[in-house]
N, C-alpha and C positions, 0 to 999 in steps of 0.2 A: 467546482467547489472552491470556496475561498480559503485562504490560509487562516489558521486559528489565531485569534487576536490575543495578545498578552493580557493577563489579569491585573498586573501591576499598573496603576494609573500613569506613572511616569513613562514606563515602557510603551503603554498604549498611546500616550501623547506623541512620543517619538515616532512610533509606527505610523500614526495618522499624518504627521508632518512629512515623513519620508514618502508616503503614498501621494500626498498632495503636491509635493515638489517633483515627483516622477523619479525619485531615487530608488523606489521599491515598487514592484508590481502588486496590485490588489488581487491577483488571481494566480493560480498555479500555472506553471509553464505547460504548453501543449507538448505532446510527444515530438512534434516536428522541431519545436524550439529547443528541445533537449537532444536533438539529433538522433532520435530513435525512429525506427521504422514503424509507421502507424499500424501496419498489419501485424507485426510482432507484438506491439503494445496491446492490440485488441485480443490476440491469443493469450497473452499473459494475464489479462484480466479474467479470462475464463478459468485459468489455473487448475486447481485441484478438482473442481467440479467436472471439467472436461476429462481429466485423467480418470476420475472415478467412474464416469459413464462408460469408459472403454474397458473396464475391468469386470471380471466375473465377481459374483458375491463372495465366492470362496477366497479369491485373491484379496479383496477388500478386507475380509475378516482376518486373514493372515497378517496383513499389514497393521490392522488395528490392534491385534494381540501383541505383536512385536512392539508397537509404540507404547501400549499400556505396561508391558513388562519393563521397558527401559525407564518409564516414568516412576515406577514403583521399586525399581532395583535399589538395593541398599549399597552404600559405598563401603 
């Protein structure tokens, strides 16, 4: 996935020049370039989906109710 380009024409032109001169990369850094463990990064991408698969329906429902209550709680 490439980084999002700026909408402002002047910022876009600067970004293009930076990429062309090699001052800025045209892609997101890999986990290895960020000094992250690739296996840990892969597990992190699974995130909540993997966590939900390991829970019972009752536990997921309990967590959802608690989240809804905190969203709708009045100050």
